[in-house]
N, C-alpha and C positions, 0 to 999 in steps of 0.2 A: 364271246360276243365280239363282233368285228364292226369296223366302220370303213366302208368302201364306197366309191362313186359308182353309179349305175353302169357307166361305160366300162369301167374296169371289170365289174362283175360279169358283164356280157362277154367280154374278151376272155375271161377265165373259163367260161363255159365252152368257148370255141377252141380252147387250147389243144394243141396236138399231143402226140404220145410223149413228148418231152416234158410235159407238165405233170405234176402230181395228180393222182386220181382223186376226183371229188368224192365226198362222203354224202350219204343220204340218211335221212331220219324220218320216221313216220310219227305222226301225232297219235299219242296213246292216252288212255284215261287211267288215272291213278291218284295216289295221295302225294302231297308235297308239304314240306314243313321248313320254315326258316328258323334257324336256331342260333343261340348265343352260347359260346363255350365258357366253361368255368372249371376250376380245380379246387380241391379242398380235402378235408379229412372228415370221416364219419365219427360221430361221438354219441355217447348215451344221451338221451333226452333229459334224463334226471340223474345226477350224481351228487346227492347231498353229502355234505361234510358232517362228521360226528365230532362234537366239541366238548372240551372240558368245561364244566359249569362253575367250578370253584378252583382256587389255587391249591395245588396238590403235587404229589410225586407219583410218577408212573411206577406201579408195582409189577403188574403182569397183564398179558393179554392172552386170549383163548382162541384166536382165529388167525388164519394166514391169508395172504393175498390170494384171491380166487375162490375162497370158501363161500358156500351158500349160507345165508343166515335168514332168519325170520324176525319180524318186528318183535322186540322185547327180549331177544337173546342177549345174554351177557357177553360183551365183547372185551372189556378191559376193567381192571380195578386200579383205583388210585388210593393214596394214603395221605392223611393229614393229621399228624399227632396232636397239634394244637386244637383241632376241631373235636377230637375225642375228649380232651380235657374240658373244653367248653361245654360239651353236652353233659358231662358228669356234673359240672358246677351248676348248670342251669337246672338239671334234674333236682339237685339239692335245693336250689332257690325256690323252685316251684312247689316243692314239698312244704317249705316254710310258709310261702304265700298261701297255699291251700289250707294249711293249718290255721292261719290267721283268719281266713274266711269262715272256716268251720267253727272256730273259737267264738266268733261273734254271734253264732246261730245256735250253739248247742248247750248253753247254760240252762239247767232245768230247775234250779231253785234260786229265786231272787228275793232280795229284801230291799226295801226303799227307806232311805234316811234323808233328812233334810241336808242339803248341800251347805258347805261352809267355805269361808275364805281361808287363806293360808294362816291368818292369825286366830282362827277359831270362831269368828263371828258368823252367825247364821245368814244365809242368803235368801232373798225374797224376789219375786217377780216385780220389776219396776213399774209395770203397768197395772197389774191386778193386786199386788201386795200379797199374793199367795206364796207360801213357802216353796222354794225350788227343791225338788226331790232328785236324789241320785240313786241309780240302780246298783245294788251290790249282789254278790253271789258268794256263798261259802261252799259250793259244790260245783265241779265242772265235769262234763261228760266227754270222754275221748271216743271219737267215732272213726270208723274206717274211712280214710280219705279216697279210696277207690275200691272197685271190685278186686278180689284176689284171694289166693289160698294162704292160710297162716303157715309160715315156714319156721318161725321161732317166736317164743313168748319169753320176755325177760323180766316181767313184773309179776308180783303176787300180792294179795292183800297184806297191808301193813308196810309195804316198801315205800321209800321216798322216791316218787316218780322221777323227779329231776335228777337225782343221783344215779338211778339206773339208766336213764337216758344218756347221761354223760359218759357212763362206763361202756355202754354197748352201742351207742349211736342211735338207738331206737328203743321203744318199749315193746313193740311188736313188729315183726318183719313180714311183709306180704310179697307174694309173687303175683304180678299183675297180668301176665300174658300166657300163663300156663306152660312156660318153657324153662329149660335150664341150659347151662352152657359150660364148656371146659375150654380154657385158654392155654395153649401150649406155646412154648418159646424154645428156640435153639434146636429145632428139629434138623437132624442130619441123616443122610443115607436113605431117605425115603421120599418119594414124590407123591403128593396128594393133589387131587383135582377139585375144582369148585363143584359143590353139590355131591361129592363122593360120599357114600355111606360107610360108616365105621362102627365098631363095637365099643361101648363104654362099660367098663367092668368095675364094680365096687366090691366091698367086703362081702355083702350079702345080696347083691343084686347085679343084674346085667341088662343092658338095653342097647338100642341102636341110636346113632346120631348121624348128622351129615355136616359136611364142611360148608360153612357160610362165609368164611373170610380167609384169604391167604395174603400174607404180607411179608415184607423183607425177603422177597424171592422164595417164598414157600417155607421159610424157617419159622415163621409165626403163623399159627392157625387157630381159628375159633371153631369149635364143634358145638352144634346146637342139638339139644334133645327135646323132642316135641311133647314133653310131659314135665310136670313139677311135683310128681308124687314121690320123688326120691329125696333122701336126706340132704339138707343144705350143708355145704362145706365138707362133703364126704370126699376122701382121697379116692381117685379112680385111675385106672389104666386104660389108655385108648389103643385099640388094635384095628388093623384093617380087617375086612371080612374074611380074608385068607389067613388071619392069625398073626400077621407081622406087627410087632410092637411099634407104635408111633411115638408114645411118650406117656408121662404121668402128670396128673394135674389135680385140681380141686373142682368139684362140681358146684357151680354157683347158680344163683337165681339169675335168669336172663334179664328181666326187668324188675328189679326189686323196688319196693316202696317202704321206706322206714317211717314208722309212726312215732312221732315225738310227743313229749309231754313237758309241761311246766312244773313248777314246784307244787307240792301237796302230797298227801298220803293216800295211797291206793286203798279205796274203800272196798272195792270188789270188782271181779271180772265177770263179763257176760258168760253165760253157760257154754256158748259155742266157740269161745276163744281158746283153742288148743291146736297144736300142730296137726295139719292135714285138713282142718275144717275150712270151708269156703265162706267168705264174708262178702256181702254186697256193700256198695258205697253207702255211707252214713249208718251202717250197723253199729250198735254200741259195742265198744271194746271194754271200757272200764269206767268207773266213777271215782273221782278223787275229791277228798275233803280239802278245802282250800281256806286259808285265812280270809277274813272279811277284807276284800280288796275291791275298790271301785272299778267298774268296767268302763274304761275310757276308750275302748276300741271304736274306731270309726269304720262302720261296715262298708260304706261306699268306697273309702280309701282302700280297704283290704281287697275289695272286689277289683278295683282298678289295678292294684299291684299284682293280683293273681292273673288278670287278663294280660298284663304286660309280660309277666314271666312266661305264661303259656305261649304267647305269640313268639317270644324269643326262642323258646325251646322247640316249637314246631319248625321254625326256620332253620335252627341248627340241625334238627333231625333230617329236614329236607336236604340240607347241604351234605349230611352224612350219607344219605341215600344216593346223592349225586356222585359219590366216590365210585359207585358201580355204574359203569357206562354200558348202555344197552343199545341195540340196533333200533333206529327210528323207523325202519321199513324193511320189507322183504327185498332181498337182492344178493349181490356178491361183493365181497370186499375188494375194493379197487386199489386202496393204498393204506399203508400204516405209516404214519408220519412222525412217530416218536419211538423212543427206546426205553427199556426198563431203567429206572433211575433218573430219567429226565424230570426236571421240574417244569410244570406247565401252569399257566395262568388261566383264569376264567376267560373263555372265548377262544382258546387255542385249539386248532383243529388237530385231532389225534388220529383220525381215520377218515376214509370216504367210502361210500357204497354206491355201486351201480344199481339203481332201482329196477326190479324185475319187470314190472308191467308198464314202465314208462316209454318203452320203445327207443328208437334211435333218431338222431337228427344230424344234419351236416350244414356246414357253411362253405359256400363256393365263393372264390375270389373271381370277380368279373371285371374285365378291363373297362376303364372310364369311357372309352369310345362306344362300348356296347350297353352300358348301364342305362342310358335313357330309354332303351327299348324294353327293359325288364319291368314287369308289373306283378304284384301279388296275385296269386291264383293261377299263374301260368304253369303248365305241365313241365316236368323235368325228367329226362331219361339219364340214367347213371350207370357207370361201369366201375368196378372195383379193380384196382391195379393188380392186387395179389390174387384175385379170383376171376380169371377171364371168363369163366362159364356162368358167372352170377350177373344178372341184370336187375337193377333196382328202378323204382319209379317214385316220384314225389311231386310236390307242388311248392311254388314259391310262397313262403309265409310272409316275409318282410325283407326290406332292404335297408342297410345301415345308411344313415344320413351323411356320415363323414367317410372319406376315403382313406385307404392305407397308403402312406407316402414314404414308407421306409426304403423302397427301391426306386429306380428311375421311372418305373411304370406305376401309375396310380391305379389301384383296384378298389372295388367296393365289395363288402361282405353281403352275400345274398343268403338268407336263412331258408333252408329247404326242409319241409316236413315229409318224411317218407310215408308212402302209402302202400298198402298190400303187405303181404308176409315177407319178412326179412330172413334170408338164409342164416341159419344158426352159426355158420362159419364166419360171418361178418362180425368183426370185433372193433371196438373203439380204437381210434387212432389210425385205421387203415386209410390209405390215400384213394381218392375217387376223382373221376372226371365226369362232368355233367354237361348236357346240352339242354338249354332252356328254350322251349318252343315259344317263339314270340308271335308267330302267325302260321296258320296251316289251312289246308283245304283238302276235301275229300272229293273223289270222282272228278278231278280236274283234268283238263287237256294239257299234256306235257310234251315238251321238246327239250333236247339238249341245249344248254345255255349257249354253246358255241355256234348254234345255228342262227342266232339273232344278229342283225346288222343295225347299227345305230347311224342314222343320217338326219342331220338337221333337227335333232331332238326327238325324232320319231323312230319307232322300231319296225324293221322289215325282215322278211325271210325271202329266200329265192326258191321258186317252185321248179319243178323238173323241166318245164319248157323255157327256163331262163328268165322268167318274168319276176319282178319284185312285187311282193305283196305286203301292204301295211298290216300290222297286227297290234292288238292291245294286249299288254302283258299284266300279270298279277304278281304273285309271289315269285321271287327270283333267288336262286341259290347258285353256288359255284358250279353245280352239275346240271341243274334243271331249271326250267322256267315254266310258269303257268300261262297258257294262252287263253285269254278271256274272250277275244273275238278275232275274226279274220281267217281262221282255219277250222276245219272239222276233224273229228276223229278219223284216222285212216289216211289223211292227206300226207303227201311226201314232200319234203323239202331237201334242197341241196346246200352243202356248206363246205 
């Protein structure tokens, strides 16, 4: 664009061969767009972090950066020895609490006698004068505290129930989840994988199991057998499917329930209380003769204590389940932020995942002089520095309200949502440049910008006969200008 006086322009047109040759341009119809430049990086639209939910130690992970995973896949295992001890203690406490509840509900033979004070005086109702009666029992019924298979019976008629309980830790042992397990320690020279199938071999039986826990860098392993039909506490050998010996251990109940008893003599066992039989919750196990002792149990209190113990155990088991970290979504592993042996606190990020279906987004840094022209919804054309043959499109989603002032030039972040299909070669972190279309026109009359002459605040062009013609302009770029009025398509100008 030029600013000249009319007399000078006329003289230029009459210049002799010593002057530079004048250029001409014809008015053509086409598209024009005014854009604002920005630069930035392309990033995944969603890259959720994977976090430890409790304090623990990192034991092992099963994925690498770049691996594809699905929601629910096991990514990492953690270890917390104190938590395992807590669960065991709470399981014992809930047994006691449950037995207290059952004890208040399962007495079958009651006697009533008039209540007395500590000095032996009889007690009466202060309002009615009626004798106050106390409930007594001389027989108690032991019932199954949960569904389960009978794995061991330690009592028989005539036994002192409390003595047997103290010796064995229970009077009857139940398996409550239909599974058994083998715990091995000090494994060397062989590597096992999570969920790997193995052989479990006893003196007179053989079955298969699978790895459900690996700890201490694979030197401690728990094998689970999906049946409880095998003898409890049986010595077994664990081998791989190929026959390689893993180790030797004891076949245990996976989730045992020890049935306890108080003092008294075992009067008799139910017909189905024998090893291998299945009991349902509240099934009668045995009846015990008991000395006449008043029943002072407060059933409401027992229920409250049981509910409290149950809640604590459920929370501890949830914490235990949280030691196995799983993928929250489908995607690819973007980072692994911890190493084996690291201690992590609840809330620590251990990994991150690029979500598969979330797409990509980018943030362009736009100069403060141009940002007033940018608005949400404007179209953006983009090029990827590393992939010259790839063209991307998007729209402005939002503009950051505060500028970046770390350098001498203030810029603003413009968030761009990509539209259309994104080439699979485009990866997070690639540098991009973008042009934000702030105004555009289709089928516009166009001239080179250099053909314009500015005089007294008005725009002119010089026609072929040397005359100056006023024009109204629209969109202007460094290369082209839109002619709104004053010229027609096909007209020629000189500059």
